[in-house]
C-alpha positions as CSV (number, residue, x, y, z in Angstrom):
1,M,-5.0,-24.6,-23.1
2,A,-3.9,-28.4,-23.3
3,G,-4.1,-30.7,-21.5
4,V,-6.7,-29.1,-19.2
5,Q,-10.5,-30.0,-18.5
6,V,-13.3,-28.3,-16.6
7,M,-15.4,-30.6,-14.8
8,P,-17.8,-30.6,-12.5
9,A,-16.4,-31.5,-9.3
10,V,-19.6,-34.2,-8.0
11,G,-21.2,-35.6,-10.7
12,A,-18.8,-36.3,-14.0
13,V,-15.8,-37.5,-11.8
14,A,-17.7,-40.4,-10.5
15,A,-18.3,-41.8,-13.5
16,A,-15.4,-41.6,-15.2
17,E,-14.6,-44.6,-13.1
18,G,-10.7,-44.0,-13.1
19,S,-9.4,-43.4,-16.8
20,C,-10.1,-40.3,-19.2
21,R,-12.7,-40.8,-21.3
22,A,-13.4,-37.4,-21.3
23,A,-10.2,-36.5,-23.8
24,G,-10.4,-38.6,-25.9
25,Q,-9.3,-42.1,-24.5
26,R,-10.6,-45.4,-24.8
27,R,-9.5,-48.7,-22.5
28,G,-6.7,-50.3,-23.4
29,R,-5.9,-47.2,-26.1
30,G,-4.3,-44.0,-25.8
31,V,-5.4,-41.0,-27.1
32,S,-3.8,-40.0,-31.4
33,S,-4.1,-37.5,-32.7
34,L,-7.3,-35.2,-34.2
35,F,-5.7,-34.2,-37.6
36,A,-6.6,-36.2,-40.6
37,G,-3.0,-36.5,-42.0
38,D,-1.7,-37.5,-38.9
39,W,1.0,-40.4,-40.1
40,R,2.3,-41.2,-36.4
41,R,-0.5,-43.0,-35.6
42,R,1.5,-43.2,-31.9
43,P,-0.7,-43.8,-28.4
44,R,-0.3,-40.8,-26.3
45,R,-0.3,-40.0,-22.7
46,A,-3.5,-37.8,-21.3
47,A,-2.6,-34.2,-19.8
48,C,-5.6,-34.7,-17.6
49,T,-6.7,-37.6,-15.3
50,A,-10.0,-38.4,-13.7
51,R,-10.3,-38.7,-10.2
52,V,-13.1,-40.6,-7.9
53,R,-13.5,-38.5,-4.9
54,G,-14.9,-40.0,-1.1
55,R,-18.3,-39.3,-0.1
56,R,-16.7,-36.7,2.1
57,Q,-14.6,-34.8,-0.5
58,Q,-17.6,-34.9,-2.5
59,Q,-20.1,-33.3,-0.3
60,Q,-17.2,-30.5,1.0
61,Q,-16.4,-29.9,-2.8
62,Q,-19.1,-28.5,-4.9
63,G,-18.6,-26.7,-8.7
64,L,-15.9,-26.8,-11.0
65,A,-12.8,-27.9,-10.4
66,V,-10.2,-27.8,-12.7
67,V,-8.0,-30.7,-13.5
68,C,-4.5,-31.0,-15.1
69,N,-1.3,-33.0,-14.9
70,L,1.0,-30.6,-16.1
71,G,0.0,-27.9,-13.8
72,G,-2.4,-28.8,-10.9
73,T,-5.4,-27.0,-9.7
74,Y,-5.8,-23.3,-9.1
75,D,-6.4,-24.3,-5.2
76,E,-2.8,-25.9,-5.0
77,G,-0.6,-22.7,-3.5
78,F,2.7,-21.8,-3.9
79,E,5.0,-24.7,-2.3
80,D,7.0,-25.0,-5.2
81,I,7.8,-21.4,-5.8
82,H,9.2,-21.0,-2.3
83,V,11.5,-23.9,-2.9
84,Q,12.9,-22.6,-6.1
85,L,13.0,-19.6,-4.3
86,I,15.0,-21.5,-1.4
87,N,17.4,-22.9,-3.8
88,V,18.4,-19.6,-6.3
89,F,19.5,-18.0,-3.1
90,T,21.5,-21.3,-2.0
91,Y,22.9,-21.4,-5.1
92,K,24.2,-17.3,-4.8
93,A,24.6,-18.0,-0.7
94,V,27.7,-20.3,-2.5
95,K,28.9,-18.5,-5.1
96,T,28.7,-15.4,-2.4
97,V,30.7,-17.9,0.2
98,L,33.2,-19.2,-2.6
99,T,34.1,-15.2,-3.2
100,Q,34.7,-14.7,0.3
101,L,37.1,-18.3,0.6
102,Y,38.6,-17.5,-2.1
103,E,40.3,-14.1,-1.0
104,M,40.8,-15.5,2.6
105,N,41.2,-19.2,2.5
106,P,42.3,-20.6,-0.8
107,P,42.6,-24.4,0.8
108,S,39.3,-23.8,2.0
109,Y,38.1,-22.1,-1.1
110,R,39.7,-25.2,-3.0
111,W,38.2,-27.9,-1.5
112,L,34.3,-25.8,-1.3
113,Y,35.1,-25.6,-5.3
114,N,35.1,-29.2,-5.2
115,F,33.0,-30.2,-3.8
116,V,30.3,-27.7,-5.7
117,A,31.6,-29.4,-9.1
118,V,30.8,-32.8,-7.7
119,N,27.3,-31.9,-5.8
120,K,25.8,-29.2,-7.2
121,P,24.1,-26.8,-5.5
122,T,20.4,-26.9,-7.5
123,D,18.8,-28.2,-5.0
124,G,19.5,-26.4,-1.4
125,K,17.8,-29.2,0.7
126,V,20.2,-32.1,-0.5
127,F,23.3,-29.9,-1.5
128,L,23.0,-28.5,2.4
129,R,22.6,-31.5,4.1
130,A,25.1,-33.2,2.0
131,L,27.9,-30.0,2.7
132,G,27.2,-30.6,6.2
133,K,28.1,-34.2,6.6
134,E,31.4,-33.2,4.7
135,K,32.2,-29.5,6.6
136,Q,29.3,-28.5,9.4
137,E,31.3,-25.0,9.4
138,L,30.8,-24.6,5.4
139,A,27.2,-25.6,5.8
140,E,26.8,-23.6,8.9
141,R,27.7,-20.9,7.0
142,V,26.1,-21.1,3.7
143,M,23.5,-21.2,5.8
144,I,23.7,-17.9,7.6
145,T,24.7,-16.2,4.6
146,R,21.4,-17.6,2.4
147,L,18.9,-16.2,5.4
148,H,21.4,-12.7,5.0
149,L,21.0,-12.6,1.1
150,Y,17.3,-13.2,1.5
151,S,17.0,-10.2,4.1
152,K,18.6,-7.9,1.4
153,W,16.3,-9.0,-1.4
154,I,13.0,-8.6,0.6
155,K,14.2,-5.1,2.0
156,K,14.7,-4.2,-2.1
157,C,11.6,-6.5,-3.7
158,D,9.4,-4.4,-5.1
159,H,6.2,-6.1,-6.2
160,A,4.2,-3.5,-8.4
161,M,7.4,-3.4,-9.9
162,M,7.5,-7.4,-10.5
163,Y,4.2,-6.8,-11.7
164,E,4.7,-4.6,-14.1
165,R,7.6,-6.6,-15.4
166,I,5.8,-9.4,-15.7
167,S,2.5,-8.2,-18.0
168,D,5.0,-6.4,-19.6
169,E,7.0,-9.4,-20.5
170,N,3.2,-11.1,-21.1
171,L,2.3,-8.3,-23.4
172,A,5.7,-8.4,-25.3
173,L,5.5,-12.1,-26.1
174,M,1.4,-12.0,-26.9
175,R,2.4,-8.5,-29.8
176,E,5.5,-10.8,-31.4
177,R,3.4,-13.8,-32.0
178,L,0.5,-11.4,-33.4
179,M,3.2,-10.2,-35.9
180,E,3.9,-13.6,-36.9
181,T,0.9,-15.0,-37.5
182,V,-0.2,-11.8,-39.4
183,I,0.4,-11.8,-43.2
184,W,0.3,-8.5,-44.5
185,P,-0.6,-7.8,-47.9
186,T,1.9,-6.9,-50.4
187,D,2.4,-3.5,-52.8
188,D,1.5,-6.0,-55.6
189,T,-1.9,-7.7,-54.2
190,N,-3.0,-3.3,-54.5
191,T,-2.0,-2.1,-57.8
192,E,-2.9,-5.0,-59.9
193,K,-5.9,-4.9,-61.6
194,I,-8.7,-8.1,-62.3
195,G,-10.9,-8.6,-65.6
């Protein structure tokens, strides 16, 4: 697991003095490759950081803590997933409203289409803020449609099926990787006489 470091939550963090010596970085120098024949020798940014915790944090949290700049800690929560879900439903709501406007109100469709071309609906909050400044009624329509789509999805979402899908995909990827790394013997090596 590249980029993940398990360290004691109390003792080793304070001893690191804010640097990432545990990952191989010395003061003023970057981490270089561990391979002997690496010709690049470019300094690399360490994937982990050691943070000095205050006394109050040290007293409250003892044991092991996983520290990783790539993915955070395991006890972080899933707020990023919630934001991504909201963004997906905003995108789907914009598509739905565009389809409705195409059939019922072509001038509003053209305006919203041009607005979407300039302001991408990938970040729902920013998109709806900008749309609300331009045309409040369309922003409200997108928000109501987004909420309606979410309520339909939550009724149809099968959590056991999603778990099964993720599990099956993980298994398929691991099997695929195993097939790539295994060296299969050929028939020539079995029939050859030695000696």
